[in-house]
Every structure is written in C-alpha cells, then in structure tokens.
C-alpha distance (Angstrom), angle and dihedral (degrees) to the residues before:
residue distance angle dihedral
M1 . . .
T2 3.81 . .
H3 3.80 114.2 .
S4 3.81 129.7 -149.9
T5 3.79 98.0 -158.4
P6 3.84 118.5 87.9
F7 3.77 113.3 -121.3
T8 3.80 98.2 -113.5
A9 3.78 121.6 169.3
P10 3.88 95.6 -112.4
W11 3.81 92.3 46.5
L12 3.78 91.8 49.0
A13 3.80 93.2 46.2
D14 3.79 88.2 56.6
R15 3.81 93.3 48.9
L16 3.82 93.0 49.3
Q17 3.80 92.1 45.7
K18 3.82 90.4 51.6
A19 3.78 88.1 59.3
L20 3.80 93.1 45.7
D21 3.83 89.6 52.4
V22 3.80 91.7 64.6
R23 3.81 108.3 111.5
G24 3.76 129.7 -135.3
A25 3.84 106.3 61.6
D26 3.76 131.8 98.2
E27 3.82 90.1 -142.6
L28 3.80 134.2 7.7
Q29 3.79 134.0 -168.2
V30 3.79 125.7 -175.5
S31 3.78 124.3 -162.2
F32 3.79 128.1 -173.2
V33 3.76 132.4 -171.2
G34 3.78 122.9 179.7
Q35 3.79 143.0 162.9
E36 3.78 131.7 -154.6
V37 3.77 102.4 -162.0
D38 3.80 135.8 -176.2
V39 3.81 97.4 -152.9
L40 3.78 121.3 -157.4
R41 3.83 124.9 176.5
L42 3.79 124.7 -166.0
A43 3.82 129.6 -159.2
A44 3.81 136.2 151.9
A45 3.85 90.0 14.8
S46 3.78 92.1 -62.8
L47 3.80 142.7 83.7
V48 3.77 110.9 -87.1
A49 3.82 104.7 169.5
A50 3.78 135.4 18.7
A51 3.81 127.9 173.9
K52 3.75 143.7 148.8
T53 3.80 114.7 -129.5
T54 3.77 130.6 -176.1
I55 3.81 111.6 -170.2
G56 3.77 128.2 168.4
T57 3.80 136.0 173.1
L58 3.75 125.8 -159.7
A59 3.80 123.1 -160.8
V60 3.79 127.6 -166.9
R61 3.78 123.4 -159.0
A62 3.78 115.6 -166.0
V63 3.84 129.9 -172.3
V64 3.78 120.1 -157.3
G65 3.78 120.3 173.5
G66 3.80 91.8 -14.7
V67 3.79 93.3 -52.8
E68 3.80 124.8 105.8
G69 3.78 135.0 -142.0
T70 3.78 128.1 -173.5
A71 3.79 136.8 -158.1
T72 3.80 135.2 173.8
T73 3.79 135.3 -159.3
T74 3.78 142.5 176.1
D75 3.82 90.6 -158.5
L76 3.80 100.9 100.6
S77 3.80 96.4 178.1
D78 3.84 118.8 116.3
E79 3.81 89.4 -101.1
G80 3.81 94.5 45.3
V81 3.80 93.7 49.7
A82 3.81 91.7 47.1
R83 3.80 92.2 48.7
C84 3.82 90.4 51.0
G85 3.83 90.3 54.1
Q86 3.79 91.9 46.8
R87 3.82 91.6 50.7
A88 3.79 91.5 51.5
I89 3.80 91.4 50.1
A90 3.81 92.0 46.4
Q91 3.82 90.3 51.6
A92 3.77 91.6 49.9
R93 3.80 91.9 49.6
L94 3.78 92.0 48.5
S95 3.78 90.9 51.0
A96 3.76 92.0 45.6
S97 3.80 91.6 52.5
R98 3.79 90.3 55.2
S99 3.78 102.2 42.5
R100 3.78 145.7 -23.0
L101 3.79 89.6 -110.0
N102 3.74 128.5 99.7
A103 3.80 100.3 -104.3
S104 3.77 94.6 -170.2
R105 3.83 92.4 65.6
S106 3.76 130.7 71.2
R107 3.82 89.6 -156.4
L108 3.80 112.5 56.5
L109 3.74 138.1 -163.1
P110 3.81 115.4 -115.0
L111 3.80 112.7 -64.0
G112 3.78 111.6 -74.1
T113 3.81 95.9 11.0
P114 3.79 108.4 138.4
I115 3.78 120.8 -130.8
T116 3.81 115.6 -121.5
L117 3.77 127.6 -176.9
P118 3.80 119.5 -116.2
E119 3.78 120.1 -89.4
A120 3.77 121.3 -120.9
R121 3.81 115.8 -88.8
A122 3.77 130.0 -172.9
I123 3.80 111.7 -87.8
A124 3.81 121.2 -156.4
A125 3.79 115.2 -131.6
A126 3.78 118.6 -104.1
P127 3.83 114.7 -107.6
S128 3.80 114.3 -89.4
W129 3.80 92.4 -118.5
S130 3.80 90.3 65.0
F131 3.82 88.8 81.9
D132 3.82 115.4 52.3
P133 3.85 112.5 177.7
A134 3.80 89.3 -160.8
V135 3.83 89.0 70.4
L136 3.78 90.5 61.7
E137 3.81 89.1 56.0
L138 3.81 92.1 60.0
D139 3.79 99.4 101.6
T140 3.77 126.2 164.1
A141 3.79 94.0 -83.5
A142 3.81 93.1 52.3
K143 3.78 92.1 47.7
R144 3.81 92.1 48.1
A145 3.80 89.2 54.3
W146 3.79 89.7 53.4
L147 3.80 93.1 48.5
E148 3.81 107.2 36.9
D149 3.79 97.6 83.6
S150 3.79 89.9 53.9
F151 3.81 90.9 46.8
D152 3.80 88.7 56.6
A153 3.82 92.8 46.6
H154 3.79 91.8 50.4
R155 3.77 92.7 49.9
R156 3.81 91.7 49.8
D157 3.78 89.6 55.0
G158 3.79 94.6 44.9
L159 3.79 94.4 -109.2
D160 3.78 134.9 131.3
L161 3.79 124.1 -136.1
A162 3.80 117.3 -153.2
G163 3.77 138.1 164.3
R164 3.79 140.1 83.6
F165 3.77 137.2 -69.6
N166 3.81 104.7 -167.0
T167 3.80 121.9 171.1
G168 3.74 133.9 172.7
R169 3.75 150.5 98.9
R170 3.79 127.7 -57.7
T171 3.78 121.9 -157.3
L172 3.79 131.5 -163.2
A173 3.81 122.7 179.1
V174 3.80 133.8 169.7
R175 3.78 130.7 -175.8
S176 3.79 130.4 171.9
T177 3.80 144.2 173.8
R178 3.82 87.0 -111.9
G179 3.77 93.4 67.2
I180 3.79 104.3 -90.3
D181 3.81 111.6 143.4
A182 3.83 109.0 163.1
F183 3.76 129.8 161.0
H184 3.78 132.3 174.6
Q185 3.80 134.4 170.5
G186 3.76 123.9 -177.9
T187 3.78 134.5 170.0
F188 3.79 121.8 -122.8
V189 3.75 140.4 -165.6
D190 3.82 115.8 -159.2
L191 3.80 106.1 -172.5
S192 3.80 126.3 174.7
L193 3.82 121.5 169.7
T194 3.78 125.2 -176.9
S195 3.78 124.6 -177.9
L196 3.82 112.7 -158.0
E197 3.75 137.4 -168.6
R198 3.79 118.5 -119.4
P199 3.03 136.1 -98.2
A200 3.82 112.9 42.9
G201 3.73 115.4 -72.5
H202 3.78 95.8 65.0
R203 3.76 98.9 -150.1
A204 3.80 85.8 164.5
S205 3.78 119.9 54.6
A206 3.78 141.6 139.5
T207 3.78 132.0 -163.7
R208 3.78 138.8 -165.4
E209 3.82 125.2 -174.7
L210 3.78 134.6 -171.1
L211 3.80 133.9 -179.6
D212 3.76 113.1 -175.9
A213 3.80 144.1 134.9
S214 3.82 92.9 -110.6
I215 3.76 142.8 10.5
T216 3.81 141.1 -165.0
R217 3.74 131.8 -146.0
A218 3.80 89.6 -115.5
Q219 3.79 89.5 58.4
V220 3.81 92.5 51.0
D221 3.82 91.1 45.6
A222 3.80 90.5 53.3
L223 3.79 93.7 49.1
L224 3.83 91.6 47.5
T225 3.79 90.7 51.3
E226 3.83 91.7 48.6
V227 3.80 95.7 52.0
H228 3.78 92.4 44.3
Q229 3.79 96.1 50.3
E230 3.83 93.0 40.1
C231 3.81 92.1 51.9
L232 3.80 90.9 51.7
A233 3.78 89.2 51.2
A234 3.81 91.3 48.8
H235 3.82 95.3 64.6
N236 3.83 118.1 122.7
P237 3.81 98.2 15.9
V238 3.80 117.6 -157.4
E239 3.75 126.8 -132.8
I240 3.78 118.5 -114.2
E241 3.78 131.2 -171.2
P242 3.79 124.6 -103.6
G243 3.78 116.4 -109.4
E244 3.79 138.3 95.4
W245 3.80 113.2 -29.0
D246 3.75 130.7 179.8
V247 3.82 104.5 -126.1
V248 3.79 136.6 -165.6
L249 3.80 106.5 -152.1
S250 3.79 123.8 -153.6
P251 3.86 119.0 -133.8
T252 3.79 89.7 -103.0
A253 3.76 91.2 54.1
V254 3.83 91.3 47.3
A255 3.83 90.1 49.8
S256 3.78 92.4 54.5
L257 3.81 89.1 56.3
L258 3.80 94.6 45.4
G259 3.83 91.4 48.9
W260 3.78 90.0 62.3
M261 3.81 92.4 42.0
S262 3.77 88.5 55.0
I263 3.79 91.3 54.9
I264 3.77 100.9 41.1
G265 3.81 99.7 33.3
F266 3.80 119.0 18.3
S267 3.81 97.9 42.5
S268 3.81 118.7 98.9
D269 3.80 87.9 -135.6
A270 3.80 91.4 62.3
V271 3.81 90.7 46.3
E272 3.82 91.9 51.8
D273 3.82 90.9 47.5
G274 3.81 88.6 53.3
T275 3.81 91.5 -126.1
S276 3.82 98.6 106.0
F277 3.78 120.0 109.2
M278 3.82 84.9 -133.3
C279 3.84 94.1 62.3
G280 3.78 111.3 118.3
R281 3.79 91.4 -5.3
L282 3.78 104.1 86.8
G283 3.77 108.1 133.3
T284 3.79 93.5 19.8
Q285 3.82 131.8 105.0
I286 3.79 109.0 -100.1
T287 3.81 102.7 161.1
S288 3.80 144.7 -2.1
P289 3.82 115.4 -22.3
H290 3.77 86.3 -135.1
L291 3.82 93.3 62.8
R292 3.77 121.0 99.6
L293 3.80 120.1 173.1
T294 3.80 117.3 -177.9
D295 3.80 133.0 176.2
D296 3.81 112.4 -144.7
G297 3.77 121.9 162.3
S298 3.78 92.1 -167.8
M299 3.82 88.5 70.5
P300 3.83 91.4 -144.3
L301 3.83 94.2 -168.0
G302 3.77 91.3 67.6
R303 3.79 98.5 -114.2
G304 3.80 133.7 97.6
L305 3.79 130.4 28.6
P306 3.83 114.4 -46.7
S307 3.78 120.0 -150.5
P308 3.80 117.7 -172.2
F309 3.82 96.4 -165.9
D310 3.78 140.7 14.5
A311 3.81 133.6 -117.6
E312 3.81 90.5 -79.9
G313 3.82 93.8 52.9
T314 3.80 91.8 -108.6
P315 3.83 114.0 141.8
R316 3.77 112.5 -108.1
G317 3.76 110.9 -112.7
R318 3.79 127.6 -153.7
V319 3.79 106.6 -108.4
E320 3.79 122.9 -169.6
L321 3.78 100.0 -148.6
I322 3.79 98.6 176.5
R323 3.83 116.5 16.1
D324 3.78 116.5 -170.9
G325 3.80 89.7 -23.8
V326 3.82 93.7 -50.1
A327 3.79 121.1 123.0
N328 3.81 99.7 -118.0
A329 3.82 112.6 164.0
T330 3.80 148.2 -21.0
V331 3.79 130.4 -139.3
H332 3.83 126.3 -105.0
T333 3.75 147.3 -161.0
N334 3.80 116.5 -139.8
L335 3.79 91.2 -100.1
S336 3.78 95.9 47.5
A337 3.80 90.1 46.1
A338 3.84 89.7 54.1
R339 3.80 90.2 51.2
A340 3.81 90.9 49.4
G341 3.80 94.3 43.1
V342 3.80 93.5 -122.5
A343 3.81 136.2 112.5
A344 3.81 118.2 -84.0
T345 3.80 111.9 -106.1
G346 3.82 98.6 -154.9
H347 3.80 98.3 -111.3
T348 3.82 105.2 130.4
V349 3.76 102.4 133.5
A350 3.81 118.3 -127.4
S351 3.81 92.8 -131.5
S352 3.83 90.6 65.3
L353 3.80 94.9 54.4
F354 3.82 89.5 -168.9
S355 3.85 96.2 -60.4
P356 2.92 82.6 129.2
A357 3.82 110.2 -20.5
V358 3.80 110.3 -122.1
A359 3.81 128.2 -171.6
H360 3.77 121.1 -142.0
A361 3.76 134.9 167.9
A362 3.79 93.5 -117.0
H363 3.84 101.2 166.0
L364 3.77 102.6 50.4
H365 3.80 121.6 176.7
F366 3.78 118.0 -163.6
E367 3.81 100.4 -157.4
G368 3.76 113.5 -121.2
G369 3.77 127.6 -121.0
D370 3.81 136.6 -157.9
A371 3.81 103.0 -81.4
S372 3.79 136.2 99.3
V373 3.79 123.8 -142.7
E374 3.80 88.4 -108.7
S375 3.80 93.5 53.7
L376 3.82 91.4 48.7
I377 3.83 92.3 52.5
G378 3.80 91.3 41.6
S379 3.79 91.9 56.0
V380 3.81 93.9 57.7
K381 3.83 117.2 89.8
R382 3.79 94.8 -172.8
G383 3.76 123.6 -2.5
L384 3.78 146.8 97.2
F385 3.79 138.4 -77.2
V386 3.78 108.3 -143.6
T387 3.81 119.8 -157.8
R388 3.77 98.7 177.2
F389 3.78 143.7 -8.1
H390 3.78 122.4 -137.3
Y391 3.84 131.0 -152.0
V392 3.78 92.6 6.8
N393 3.84 111.0 -174.2
G394 3.75 129.2 -172.8
A395 3.76 101.0 177.3
T396 3.83 96.0 93.0
D397 3.83 99.0 80.5
P398 3.82 110.1 -9.7
R399 3.82 92.7 166.0
N400 3.82 86.9 70.2
A401 3.81 97.0 32.0
V402 3.81 92.3 -115.6
L403 3.81 111.1 172.9
T404 3.76 129.4 -178.9
G405 3.82 130.9 -166.9
L406 3.79 147.1 137.3
L407 3.77 133.5 -97.8
R408 3.78 111.2 -110.4
D409 3.81 137.9 177.4
A410 3.79 116.2 16.9
A411 3.78 107.2 -16.4
F412 3.80 107.5 176.6
L413 3.78 136.4 -162.3
I414 3.77 115.6 -115.1
E415 3.79 111.0 -147.4
E416 3.79 122.4 -179.8
G417 3.80 92.4 -17.1
A418 3.85 96.9 -47.6
M419 3.78 134.2 97.8
T420 3.81 109.1 -117.5
R421 3.83 128.4 156.4
A422 3.79 129.5 12.5
V423 3.75 116.9 -114.9
T424 3.83 134.0 -145.8
P425 3.80 119.0 -110.4
L426 3.78 122.8 -69.8
R427 3.80 128.6 -175.6
F428 3.80 118.5 -126.1
T429 3.81 123.9 -157.9
D430 3.77 116.8 -179.8
S431 3.79 144.4 132.3
M432 3.76 107.7 -97.7
L433 3.77 91.2 -150.4
E434 3.78 89.3 58.0
A435 3.80 93.6 39.7
F436 3.82 93.9 50.5
G437 3.80 86.2 43.5
R438 3.82 88.3 66.1
I439 3.84 94.6 56.2
P440 3.82 104.6 125.3
G441 3.79 97.3 -125.9
R442 3.76 126.7 -86.8
S443 3.81 89.1 -35.1
G444 3.83 86.1 69.8
I445 3.78 93.9 59.6
T446 3.78 127.8 63.8
S447 3.80 120.2 -124.0
T448 3.82 92.8 -133.6
L449 3.81 120.2 79.3
F450 3.80 125.2 -160.0
P451 3.83 128.6 -150.6
V452 3.76 110.5 -117.9
A453 3.80 137.4 157.5
G454 3.77 121.8 -100.4
T455 3.79 118.7 -151.9
H456 3.81 104.3 -58.9
G457 3.78 106.4 52.4
T458 3.78 115.0 -119.7
D459 3.83 91.2 -1.7
F460 3.85 90.8 71.9
S461 3.83 116.4 51.0
F462 3.81 113.5 175.8
L463 3.81 134.5 -178.8
C464 3.79 111.5 -149.7
P465 3.81 138.3 170.8
H466 3.77 131.2 -150.2
V467 3.81 108.2 -88.0
L468 3.78 134.2 -161.0
I469 3.83 114.2 -142.9
P470 3.80 116.6 -178.3
A471 3.80 119.8 -144.0
L472 3.80 100.3 5.9
K473 3.81 105.8 -176.6
F474 3.84 116.4 -115.9
T475 3.76 112.6 -172.1
S476 3.79 106.9 -177.9
G477 3.80 144.4 3.9
R478 3.79 136.3 -130.9
M479 3.80 112.1 -34.3
S480 3.80 113.4 -118.8
A481 3.77 117.1 -114.5
C-alpha cells in the first residue's frame, strides 16, 4: 500500500502507540519500517519511469502466556493498526492453547521456556551525516540535469545507459511495553548505472553502483564517465579458457560474495542449522591471517547507511566476525541469543519483521590494506579484472563457503600488469575461505573502501575494497545458445 502521509516522528509515535493500546496481551512490541522514495529508472540513454512512493509496514509481536504471535500490515489507519495488534494477540492465544512452545519458530527454546520480549537498552544516536537534507531535494528534474550530458554522450557513441537513481528517506521505529522507544531516519542514495553496447545482445557492458547517505554531482559525473569509457573498452571481448586465474575484484564484486557469506555463515540461523562455515570453528584459523570482517551499524568510516538499532529495537553492536583470519563470532536476534546463552547483538533485519526474526550481518566492513587499485593490477602478470559477478549462489556447499557465479559487465584481461582486452563470461566455483586465504597480505587489499549494497537493497550496506585473489577457480565458460 502506498501512503500519502510523511513518516514523521510524531505521526509514527501515534501509530505505534495505537498498536500498543490493544488489550489482551502480556507484552507487545511494534516495529515499523518505511521508505519515502523518489524513484527514477533509466533505459536506452533516457528517463523511462519516475515516481514518488511512500511505503511502510508495521509489525506487531504479542506475547500471551509465554507464547508469541506476530502480524504485519501496510494499513496504517487507526482501524488497520488495531486489527494488526488483534491478529497478533489472537495468534499468540491460539499457539498458547495448543502448547507452551513458540509455534511461529522452527527453532525453539527448551521445552516450557516462556518467551519474553527484549528489555530496553541504551541506543547511541546515529551520526549526523546519516541524514542529508540535500538528498531530499533531488527530484526528477534535478537528476535529469545531472544525467542529460551523459545521455547525449552515450547516444553519440551508439551506447545505451540504463539503471536506477533512487533517493529518499528510510525510517525505522520500534516501541514496546517493556520500555523500548527507538526511532531513526536516514537518507539514502541507491545508484546503479550500466552502459551497454547496441544492438541487443550486450556483449559489451559496464556497471557502477553506490549505496550511501548522500551524493554530489561530481560523484555522479565520475561514475558516468567510468561506465561510459569502460563500456567502449569492452567491445569485442575475447574468449578465454576456464582454469585458475589471478583476479582483482571490484568493491561491487566483493560485496556480492560477502552478501552470501552473511546469509550462509554469519547468521545465527545458519549456525543453528549446522550449515554455517563457522560451525565448530570458532576460535580457529579459517582463512587468511590478513582478513578482518567486521559488522558495525555505526558505519564509523563515514560512508554507507548507518543503523543504530535493529528491527527489535536492540542496539546494533560492533561484531568482529573474522579477526585476523580466525572465526570469532556470529550475529544474533534476541531469541537466538537466548538459545545460545549469549547477549543479543542487534542484528534482526528489518525485512524479516519478526516473521520469523532472522539475524544477518547487514553492515559488513572488509578492512582495508595498503594497496592501490593500480598496484593490484600492476602486480598481476596474467589475470582478470572483475567488475561484477552475476547469479552468485552460495547454497551448493555452505559448510565450506563454496560460491559460484558468472563474470558480468566489463571483465578484462590483465597482461603484464596492465588491463588489456575484455573477456567473455566465465563461471567461477570456489570456497571463499580458501580464496580469501590466498590474498597476499595487506598488499592484496586496497586502503580505500567504497559503499555498496549487499544482497537486500538498503537493508544491507557494505564497505568493501578492491581485492586481489590469486588462482580463483573458473569452471566453465559462456553457455551456448
């Protein structure tokens, strides 16, 4: 449902309180996530769709007799909010009448253990830069002015420019009968630009992506120039043989790998299932001693989309997932933390809205090294520069962090330390623990990190460097038609 009312703090406080006022539960918690978005779609080097959307979802979590029930709604009227609360309470009562277990979860607390909602904890304020009023001034006319010169340049060179340029405000709020009263609003820029060869077939293409709290025209100009020039250089790609290739990965390519690692490895759900590559390995060396992966919703480097608390109103903690190559920790919801006997880390993702609650490392930081992009490329005698992976999948062998995916958008040969010809797609299949284990120290990681999306849009905000991975395993080439 699209809403006409802006998601202001007073208006939201009233909506959440309306849900908490519903009678019949021992405990109630209300969570809200919403976006006010200025949507812009690009295709054929022109604007093809523009719209303003305001979409919000409210979730109620009720506990009756130690058993919980949940319900969600996009109807934010008084009646809609009240009905949502009543449905959650009815579900909890139904579950309580059947058993003392939490029927809405596949993983349960010990038999007879009552469910309780989390208590309020102090939440640090988000950094001031997480809300940039200038982003909200970027309407369709302003974006067109930033893009039109590049549209003309693409047409002159027989290229298409496609993608999205979405901007807006994201809101998360949580209130409960146990004292939680959390509210956060931040601006976002979700930019994806792809330059494509004409006609259809697009054997040459180039992509740049950015997910950040603000943006400047100079940044957009630079990205437009990069995709344009890279697409021109990607014409007439050559076929190469599968095998082991030294690769320099762009931040976007790195993020696509980390997004899957977050799901299959760092989530408490994967650990409880026994499928995580962290299972039984905490405290042991699992990859390169030069690799540090941290989840930190405060985004301390000043880029990306900060989030001070999760969908349960729990403050987001800084979690060192892999420290110097050692499996160090995983992330938790309040329920999974109770099962594990540890403290909740504040990682219930907003997209789950309790049905069921899922923990993900959604603000990953791949710690930078000492290199520049030029030094990484210059160190490779024969290899590949990878802009982006496509159709990445981590479900094949999650216990060993095996991922597979295709090259996409301007992958180039590196010959004698220089990028030369574009190449046709290859499929890689490799264990990321082993692949990252081959990173040649801090000299294989750039010092500069870039803000890019993970796998769930604005829910996943990553900071990633360029990375050199020797001998990445490519198993097959382009599939024949």
